[in-house]
C-alpha positions in Angstrom: 0.0 0.4 -0.4 1.1 3.9 -0.9 0.7 4.6 2.6 2.9 2.1 3.5 5.3 2.3 1.1 7.7 4.6 3.7 7.5 2.8 6.9 10.7 1.7 8.5 12.2 3.6 5.4 14.5 7.1 6.6 13.3 10.4 5.0 15.8 13.9 5.3 14.1 17.0 5.1 15.7 20.0 4.6 14.0 23.6 6.3 12.6 21.7 8.8 12.7 24.1 11.6 9.4 25.3 11.2 6.5 25.5 8.4 6.2 23.0 5.6 9.2 21.7 6.9 8.2 20.6 10.1 4.5 19.6 8.7 6.5 17.4 6.4 8.3 15.9 9.3 4.9 15.0 11.3 3.3 14.3 8.5 6.0 11.6 7.5 6.5 10.2 10.9 2.7 9.4 11.0 3.0 7.2 8.3 6.0 5.5 10.3 9.4 7.0 8.2 12.2 7.6 10.2 13.2 11.0 9.9 16.9 13.1 9.6 15.8 16.9 10.0 18.2 20.0 9.0 18.1 23.3 9.3 19.9 26.3 10.8 18.3 26.7 14.0 19.1 24.3 16.3 16.8 24.5 19.0 13.6 24.1 16.8 15.2 21.2 15.4 15.5 20.1 19.0 11.9 21.3 19.8 10.9 19.2 16.7 12.7 16.1 17.7 11.6 16.0 20.9 7.8 16.8 19.8 8.5 13.4 16.9 9.6 10.9 19.8 6.9 11.5 21.8 4.3 11.2 19.3 5.8 8.7 17.1 7.3 5.5 17.1 10.2 6.4 14.6 13.7 7.2 15.0 14.2 11.2 14.6 18.2 12.9 14.0 18.7 16.1 13.2 21.8 18.1 11.5 22.1 21.8 11.7 23.0 23.1 8.3 23.2 26.3 6.9 22.6 24.7 3.0 23.5 28.6 1.5 26.6 28.0 2.5 29.9 26.9 0.1 30.0 22.9 0.4 27.1 22.7 3.0 25.0 20.4 0.5 28.2 18.0 0.4 28.8 18.7 4.0 25.5 17.3 5.1 25.6 14.4 2.7 29.0 13.0 4.1 27.5 14.0 7.9 24.5 11.9 7.2 26.6 9.0 5.5 28.9 8.9 8.6 25.6 8.1 10.4 25.0 5.3 9.2 21.7 6.5 7.7 20.4 5.4 4.3 17.8 8.1 2.6 14.9 6.7 0.9 13.5 10.5 0.6 14.6 13.8 -0.1 12.2 16.4 0.8 13.9 19.6 -0.7 12.4 22.1 1.0 14.5 24.6 2.3 14.6 27.8 0.7 13.4 31.7 1.3 12.1 34.7 -0.8 13.6 38.1 -1.3 11.1 40.9 -2.0 11.9 44.8 -3.1 13.2 45.9 -6.4 15.5 44.0 -8.1 17.8 46.8 -9.1 18.1 47.7 -5.2 17.9 44.5 -3.5 21.0 43.7 -1.1 23.3 41.6 -3.3 24.5 39.1 -0.8 21.0 38.8 0.4 19.7 37.6 -3.2 23.1 35.9 -3.9 22.4 33.6 -0.7 18.8 33.1 -1.5 19.8 31.9 -5.2 22.8 29.9 -3.7 19.8 28.4 -1.4 16.7 27.9 -3.3 18.8 26.5 -6.6 22.5 25.3 -6.0 21.7 23.9 -2.7 18.7 22.2 -4.0 20.4 20.9 -7.1 23.6 19.6 -5.4 21.5 17.7 -2.7 19.3 16.2 -5.4 22.1 15.0 -7.7 24.1 13.2 -4.6 20.7 11.3 -3.4 19.4 10.5 -6.7 22.3 9.0 -7.6 22.4 6.7 -4.4 18.7 5.7 -4.8 19.2 5.3 -8.5 21.5 2.6 -7.5 19.5 1.0 -4.9 16.6 1.4 -7.7 14.3 2.7 -5.1 13.9 6.4 -3.7 11.9 9.5 -3.6 12.8 13.1 -3.8 10.4 16.1 -3.4 11.1 19.6 -4.7 9.3 22.2 -2.9 8.8 25.0 -5.8 5.8 27.7 -5.5 2.9 28.9 -8.0 5.0 31.4 -8.6 6.9 29.4 -10.6 4.2 29.6 -13.3 4.4 33.7 -14.1 6.7 36.5 -13.7 6.5 38.5 -10.0 7.5 41.7 -9.8 9.1 42.6 -6.7 10.0 38.7 -6.4 11.8 38.8 -9.5 14.8 36.4 -8.7 12.4 34.2 -6.5 10.0 33.4 -8.8 12.6 33.0 -11.1 14.4 30.4 -9.2 11.4 28.5 -8.2 11.0 28.3 -12.4 13.8 26.7 -12.6 13.1 24.3 -9.5 9.5 23.1 -11.5 11.7 22.3 -14.7 14.2 20.5 -12.8 12.1 18.3 -11.3 9.6 17.4 -14.2 12.5 16.8 -16.4 13.9 14.6 -13.5 10.7 13.0 -13.0 10.8 11.5 -16.7 14.4 10.9 -16.9 14.7 9.0 -12.9 11.3 7.0 -14.1 13.2 3.5 -15.7 15.8 3.6 -12.4 13.1 3.2 -9.5 13.2 6.8 -8.6 10.4 9.6 -8.2 10.5 12.8 -8.3 7.8 15.2 -7.8 7.8 18.9 -7.8 5.4 20.6 -4.9 3.7 24.2 -5.8 2.6 25.7 -2.8 0.7 29.5 -2.9 0.3 31.4 -0.2 0.8 29.5 2.9 0.7 30.7 6.5 4.5 30.4 7.0 7.3 32.4 8.3 7.3 33.6 4.5 6.0 37.1 4.4 8.4 37.8 7.9 11.6 36.5 6.0 10.6 38.2 2.8 10.3 41.3 4.4 6.4 41.6 3.3 3.2 41.5 4.7 0.4 39.5 3.5 -2.0 41.5 0.3 -5.7 40.9 0.9 -5.8 38.4 -1.7 -3.2 36.6 -0.1 -5.1 36.7 3.5 -7.9 35.5 1.4 -6.6 32.2 -0.3 -3.5 31.3 2.2 -3.6 27.5 3.1 -1.9 25.5 6.7 1.0 24.1 6.3 0.0 20.9 7.2 -2.5 20.7 4.4 0.3 21.8 2.2 2.6 18.9 3.3 0.1 16.3 3.2 -0.9 17.3 -1.0 2.7 17.1 -1.1 3.6 13.8 0.1 0.4 11.9 -1.7 1.7 13.7 -5.0 4.9 12.0 -4.1 4.1 8.6 -3.2 1.4 8.8 -6.1 4.1 9.1 -8.7 3.0 12.4 -9.8 5.3 15.0 -11.4 3.8 18.2 -10.4 1.3 19.3 -7.8 -0.2 22.6 -7.1 -2.1 22.7 -3.9 -5.6 24.1 -3.3 -8.0 24.1 -6.1 -7.4 28.1 -6.4 -4.3 28.0 -6.6 -4.3 24.7 -9.3 -6.8 26.9 -11.2 -4.7 30.4 -11.1 -1.5 28.0 -12.2 -3.3 26.5 -15.0 -5.0 30.2 -16.5 -1.8 31.0 -16.6 -1.3 28.9 -19.6 -4.1 31.2 -21.6 -2.1 34.7 -20.8 0.4 36.5 -22.7 3.4 36.4 -20.0 3.4 40.4 -19.6 0.0 40.2 -18.5 1.0 37.8 -15.9 3.4 40.0 -14.6 0.9 43.2 -14.3 -1.2 40.8 -13.1 1.0 39.7 -10.2 2.2 42.7 -9.8 -1.3 44.0 -9.0 -2.4 41.3 -6.4 0.5 40.4 -4.8 3.5 43.2 -5.1 
């Protein structure tokens, strides 16, 4: 049964200290999956580890890591291997957004975002996909965004990064299909997490009206991953909006995104 396929297996979750990442951990633990939690904030990881241990009969370890740092993905991979753990599912969730005019945004902040959202995600996926293909079993879940479907002023680099994640994941879904490895891209819309605090932005009325609960988003993503889907957009409204982008000129989409969420 699909709900049992990860029982006794191990999942590595990046960005696990809060929001959707923490809810990925709860969703997988409820399915009997052992966990390796990774994020920057050790105190949050320890709290989540204690919660998981108290609620579910699974193993939960953590590895603190800032994946935006050079060579951090390789160090995380090597550290997990040194623990003697085999990763059966990689939940590539770590990431954040930077809000503001492209030409005035501090470069170091933008560079760090791109390092995490694109480079670290790609590096970890490459490392673990190779191991999974050698064993002919494994799952990769990449977290993108509904921003992947259209250009988004004031989030220009972030939306472009998530377009990269969507394209990468759908290509890998096809490329890895004969190796016994599944790759799924989850595209959440506005979710009630720390996203806006980190981005330096408050929710607009449209965003408050359509915001989803992170536990629901995590559940949708894990189900799609186990169902072998290449991509899933979380929520009916978000799905409709993402589908509608196929019908409109790109500059019209940019103008609408600016009006609704810019």
